[in-house]
N, C-alpha and C positions, 0 to 999 in steps of 0.2 A: 282232047281226051283228058278227063279228070279222074284221078285214082283215089279210092278209099280202101284202106286195108282193114279187113275184118279178122279179129282173133278167132281161133277155132272155137272158143267157148260161145261165140255169137252164133255160129252155124249149128253147134250142138244144141243150144237152147231152142232154136227153131225146129231142128230135127226131132227133138224130144217133145215138142209142143208144150213147152213150159209156159208159165203164166206170162201174159202180155206179149207172147211171141208174135201174135197177129199184127201188133203195131210195128214190130221190128221188120217183119217181112214186107209189110205195106210200104214202109219207108224205103227199104231197099228197092222194091219194085218201082216206086215213083222216081227215085234218083237214077236208076238204071235207064228208065225211059227218057229222062232229061239229059242223058249224056255221060253219067258217071259209070265207071266200071270198077270191079272189085277183084283185082288180081290175086292169085294164090302165090304161095312160095314153097320152098322145100320143107318148111316147118309144117305146113298143112299135110304135105305128102308123108312126112315121117309119122305124124300122129294117126293118120288114116291107115297107113300100112301096118302100124303096130297093132291096131285093133283087128285088122283082117288076119294077120299072121297068127295072132294069139287066139283067133276064133271068138273074139269078144265083141258082142254087139255088132255083128256084121251088117245086119239090116240097117242099123243106125249109121254105120260108116258109109253105106251106099247112099243113104239119104243126104249125107253131108257132101259126098262126091257130086250128086245131082244138083245140089244147091250151088256149089262152087262153079260147076259147069254152066249153070244157067246165067250167072251174073259176072263171071270173070272176063267177059269180052274176049275169050280165048287168049288171054294174056297171063303170063306168070313172071315173077321176079327171079333173077338168077344172080349168083355171086360174081363180082368182078375179080380179076386175076391179081395176084401179088405182082410187084415189079421184079426186075431181074434179080436184084440183091435179095429181096425177100423170098423169092422162089428158090434161089440157090440155098439159102439158109433152111428152108422147109424141107427140101430134098435131102440135104445133109442130115438133118435131125431125124427124118423118117427112115433113112437108110441105116442109122444107128439102132433103130428100134425094130427094123423089119424082121429080124430073125425071131424075135419074141412075138411079133404081131404081123404075120405074113399077109393079113388082109390089107396092109398099107401099100402093097405092091401096085394096086390099081391106082391109088392116089399119086404115087411116085411117077407112074407112067403118064398120067395126065399132066402133071407139073413139068415133066421133062419135055413133053410135046410143046407146051406153052413157052417154056424157056427157049427152045429152039426157034420158035416163031419170033420171039422178042429179040433174040440176038441177030436174026436175019433182017430185022427192021420191018418185018411184015406183021405189024401189030398196032391196031388202032388204040390210041390212048383212052378212048371211051370204054374199052374193055376192062379198064381198071376200076370203073365205077359199078355200083349196084345197077344191074340192067333189067330191062323188061323186054320180053320177046313173045312171039306167037308160040303158045304152049298149052297143051291140054292138061288138066289135073291128072288124067290117066297116065299120060307120059311122065309126069312128075313122079307119080307113085312108082312107076316102073323103074325109074332111075334110082329112087331111094332104095327099093328092094335089091336092085343090082349091086349097089354099094353098101349093103346092110352091115358088112363087116366094119366099115368106117364108123357107122353109127354106134356099134357095140363098143368100139375103142373110146369114142366120145363119152358114152354112158359110164364106162369104168373110170375114166378120167374125172368126170364130175363127181362120181361116188367117192373117189379117193380124196378130192380136194374139198368137197362140201358136205360129206357125210360124217361130220365130226363135231356136231353142235355140243353134245355132252358126252361124258365118259361112256354111258350105256349105249347111245346110238353109234358112237365111234366103234365100240367093240362089235356091235351087231352088223354094221355096214362093212367093216373091214373083214369080218368073218365071211361075208358074201363074196368079197374080193380074194379071199384066201391070202390075206396080207396081215402081218403082225401089227397091232396098234401100239406097240411099245415105243415110247419116246415121241409119239405124235401129239402135237398141241391141239387141244380142243378150242372151240370158239369161246367157251366160257372163260378160259385163261387169257385168250387174246383180248377179249372185251375188258377184262380187269386191268390188263396192261395199259390200255388206252382210255380207261374210265368211260366206257361206252355202256350206258344203261338203256335197255330197249324201251322202257316206259318213257324216259326223257326224250329219246330219239323220235318216238311216235308223236310227240307234240311239236315236232319241227316240220314245217311244210316243205314240200318239194322245192319251192323257190328259195328256201333259206338253208337247206341242208349243207350246201358247199360253202357256207359262211360260218358254220359251227366249228369252233376251234378244235374240239376233240375229234370230230369226224374228219376234219381237214388233216390233222396229224396222221390219222389212220390211213386215209385214202392216198396221201402223198407216198407213204411207205409201200402200200399195196401196189400202186402204179410203178414205183421204182423197182420193186421185186419182179415185175413183169416187163421191164425194159422201157417204161415210159417216164419221162420227166414231167411232173405235174405242171410246171411253169412253161413247158414247151409243147404241150399237147395240141395237135392240130384240131381246129374247130371250124364250124360253119362251112363255107364254100370250099376251103382247103381240104377239110376232112371228106367232103362229098366226092372228091376226086379219087379216093382210095377206099374201096370196099374192104380190103384187107385190114387197113388201119382202123376203120370204123368198127369192123367186126371185133378186132382185138380189144379196142377201148371199151365198147359197150359190154363185152363179156366180162372184162376185168372189173368194171365199175359195178355192174349188177351183182356179180359174185361177191364183191367186197361189201356191198350193202347187206347181202345175206349173212356174211360173216359178222358184220357189225351189229346185226339184229334190227336193221331198219325195215319195219314192216315185213319181217321174216315170214316164211311159210309156217303153217300151223304144225306140220310134222317134218321129220328129217329122215324118213326111210327111203328105200330104193324107188318106189313108185312116185313119191313126191319129187325126188331129185330128177327123175327122168322127165316129169312134167315141167320142172324148172328149166331143164335144158331146152325143151321146145319153146318155152316162154322167151328165153334169151334170143333164140333164133327168130321168133316173131318180132321182137324189138329191133333186131338188126334189119330185117327186110322191110318192116313198116316205114323205115326212114325214106323209102322210095315214094311214099304216098303223102298226100297233104294231111290226111287224118288217119289215126289209128284208133279203131273202136274195140274196146274190151269190156267185159263184165266183171273182171277181176280187179277189185278196188285196191288191194295191196300192191299188185303188180303195176297198176296204173300210176300209183304214187312214185314207185321206184323208177319207172321208165320216164315219167315227167321230169324228175330231178336229173336224170341222166341226159335227156335231150336238152334241158335248159343249160346244163354245164357245158355240153359240147356244141351248143348253139345250132342244134338241129331243128328246123322249123316245123317239123311234123307235130301236129297237135293231138294229144291223147285225150279221148273223151269216153265217157261211159255209154252204155247202151241206151240208158234213159235220156241222156243229153242228145244222143244221136237221133232219137225219135222226135225230140222236142225242137231241135234247132233247124234253122234254114241253111241250105247249102246251095251255092251258086257255081256253075261250071265256069271257071276262069278262062 
C-alpha cells in the first residue's frame, strides 16, 4: 500500500470543477487503480465540518466528502499519543486552564485514560507514532464535531499568537478575542529586531532558509521559547517515533516562518488564521505519506523548508507536478 496525501485545496479544486481539474482527477483515478490510496486526516474533517456547520457551500462540502471516500481506501491518519512525561505535563497544563475553558475536560479525560494504559505497561510503542487505521471520512467528521470545543480553543490560541502582524490587525483581532492589545509586540517590531525583511527572505529557497544567519538567530530563539533546543532537535527516524514532538516542532517552525514573514499569508484576519491552522495540521499528517500534494505555492515553500530541516522524507509537490510526474508503488 502506497500513500499520497492530498491537501484540501486539491479536493476543492476538483469539486469546483476549476480549470484543468479533469487532469487531476484522471491522475488520481489512474494511481488509485495502480495501488495508491489517498488517506484523509483530522484536518480534512475540520475544514469540511466548518463548512457544514456554518451552512457555507454544503453541496461543495458533500462533493469533497464523496471524493475523499472514493479514494482514501477507507483509511485515515490519526495522532500518536504523547509519552508518560508529556501526557502528565499536558494534563497539568489543561487542568490549570479548565475553569476558564471547560471544553478541555474531554481532552483531559482522553489523556488520563492513555496515561493509565501507559503506566500499566499495556501500551504499544507504535501508538506514539502518526498512525493510519480503518476509518471513514464521515466518522472523522463526527469526531471533529464531537470535540468542536477543542478546535475553538486552538482557533483562539492561533488568533492570539499570530493575529498581530501590524498594529491595525493586532487591534482588530484582539477585539475579536476581547483581549487588550496593550504591550503586545507586533511582528513588524519583531522583524526589525532580527533584521528580517520579507522581500529578502522571499529570495531564499526552502533548501537555504536554515542556513541564513538572520533567520537562524530568529528560529533558535523561537524554538527555545517553546522548549526546544535548536542543536538537539530530534530529526528523521528519531522524530518519526513521536507524533507529539513532530506536531510541536512543525507547528512552532511554521508559525515562526509566518512571524518572520517568509512567504507569509496575504492577509492576517480571523478567516485566514483559521485556514492557516488547518494548513499546519495538514503539514503534520502529510508526514505519514510519501508525497504531499498542494496547490498553495506559499505553503509548499514553507513546508518544504520545514521538512528539509527536520529530515522528513515526504516530498511536497504542486498539483501540476503531480499530474506530470510518474509514480511507482514501492
